[in-house]
C-alpha positions in Angstrom: -8.2 9.1 -0.6 -10.9 7.7 -2.1 -11.5 4.2 -2.8 -12.0 2.9 -6.2 -15.5 1.1 -5.5 -17.4 -1.0 -7.9 -20.2 -3.9 -7.5 -19.5 -7.0 -9.1 -22.3 -9.9 -9.3 -20.8 -13.1 -10.7 -22.8 -14.9 -13.2 -22.8 -19.0 -12.5 -22.9 -19.4 -16.2 -19.5 -17.3 -16.4 -18.0 -18.7 -13.5 -19.1 -21.8 -12.6 -20.3 -21.0 -8.8 -23.2 -19.6 -7.5 -20.9 -16.4 -6.1 -22.5 -13.0 -4.4 -22.6 -9.6 -4.9 -19.0 -7.8 -3.5 -17.6 -4.7 -2.8 -14.4 -3.9 -4.1 -11.8 -0.9 -2.5 -8.4 -0.5 -4.3 -5.3 2.1 -2.6 -2.3 2.6 -4.3 0.1 3.0 -0.9 2.9 5.5 -1.2 6.6 4.1 -0.1 7.7 7.6 -0.6 6.9 8.8 3.1 5.4 7.4 6.5 2.6 10.0 7.3 0.6 8.8 4.6 1.6 5.2 5.6 -1.9 3.4 7.0 -4.2 5.7 5.3 -5.6 3.2 3.2 -6.3 0.6 6.3 -8.2 3.9 8.0 -10.2 4.0 5.0 -10.8 0.6 4.7 -12.0 0.6 8.8 -14.8 3.7 7.5 -16.0 1.6 4.7 -16.9 -1.8 6.5 -18.2 0.2 9.0 -20.6 1.7 6.4 -21.4 -1.6 4.9 -22.5 -2.6 8.4 -19.7 -5.2 9.0 -19.4 -6.9 12.4 -16.5 -4.5 14.8 -14.2 -7.5 15.7 -14.0 -8.1 11.9 -13.3 -4.6 11.4 -10.3 -4.7 13.8 -8.5 -7.6 12.7 -8.3 -6.3 8.7 -7.7 -2.8 10.1 -4.5 -4.2 11.9 -3.5 -6.7 9.4 -4.0 -4.1 6.8 -1.8 -1.0 8.7 0.9 -3.7 9.4 1.0 -5.0 5.6 1.2 -0.9 4.5 3.8 -0.7 6.7 5.9 -3.0 5.5 5.5 -1.7 1.8 6.8 1.4 2.9 9.7 0.1 4.7 10.2 -2.8 2.1 9.2 -2.3 -1.1 8.8 2.1 -1.3 5.2 1.3 -1.9 2.4 -0.9 -3.7 -1.2 -1.7 -4.1 -3.7 -2.5 -1.5 -6.7 -4.3 -2.7 -9.6 -5.4 -0.4 -12.9 -7.4 -1.5 -16.0 -8.1 0.9 -17.8 -10.4 0.3 -21.1 -12.0 2.4 -19.6 -13.5 4.9 -15.5 -12.8 4.3 -12.8 -10.5 3.0 -10.1 -10.7 1.2 -7.2 -8.5 1.2 -4.8 -8.5 -1.0 -1.2 -6.5 -1.0 0.9 -6.4 -3.8 4.4 -4.8 -4.2 7.5 -4.8 -6.4 9.9 -4.9 -3.7 12.6 -7.1 -2.9 11.4 -9.9 -2.4 11.4 -12.0 1.0 14.4 -14.5 1.1 13.2 -16.7 3.9 9.7 -16.4 4.6 9.9 -19.1 7.6 12.4 -16.2 8.9 10.4 -13.4 8.5 7.6 -15.1 10.0 9.3 -15.1 13.3 8.6 -12.6 15.8 11.4 -10.0 16.5 12.9 -10.5 13.1 13.6 -7.8 11.4 15.2 -6.7 8.2 14.4 -3.1 8.6 17.6 -0.2 8.7 18.6 1.6 11.8 17.0 4.6 10.6 13.3 3.1 10.1 13.4 1.8 13.6 14.6 4.9 15.2 11.1 6.0 14.2 9.3 3.2 16.0 8.5 1.0 13.0 10.7 -2.7 11.9 10.2 -4.2 15.2 9.7 -7.5 13.6 5.9 -7.8 14.2 4.6 -7.0 10.7 4.2 -10.4 9.3 3.5 -12.4 13.0 0.3 -9.9 13.2 -1.0 -9.9 9.4 -1.0 -13.8 10.2 -2.6 -13.7 13.7 -5.5 -11.4 13.0 -6.5 -13.5 10.0 -8.2 -16.5 9.4 -5.8 -17.5 6.5 -2.8 -15.8 5.0 -0.5 -17.0 1.9 2.5 -15.3 1.1 3.8 -15.0 -2.8 7.6 -13.6 -3.2 9.9 -13.9 -6.1 13.8 -12.2 -5.1 13.8 -9.1 -7.1 10.4 -9.2 -8.1 7.9 -8.4 -5.3 5.7 -9.6 -3.2 1.7 -10.5 -2.9 0.5 -11.4 0.3 -3.2 -12.6 0.6 -5.5 -12.7 4.0 -8.9 -13.9 4.5 -10.5 -12.6 7.6 -14.3 -14.1 8.0 -17.4 -12.9 9.9 
């Protein structure tokens, strides 16, 4: 899977800020099978190594992204993963059009899972996805609407 890559230079006259260059990657997460789940996080890991990002930041991004990809496959039949790399941080945005999260507070509890039994029999759905995503990032925001989908934004500073 090759990501779409683009370099963007924000012009301070357009944005009102003095932003640095950034690199963006975008992946479609296939929700139809578990054999492809995790491919985006593996590719991002390779891309971040090529960019010279510190190993600890790469590890944290890889874990958070993998957990998010698995959640999108289990609960939302796929979605989109976007990663933007700045000089001092990495922003990950995971978006889907799944059922939404009815109770974020409950979903954030370690061990809580709504994964069906057939998913659990595959070794997934242990209720650690969202807690691990939060644990391995410096910031996480969940926007969800029942029947519309969920967007999770995570930041890893380095």
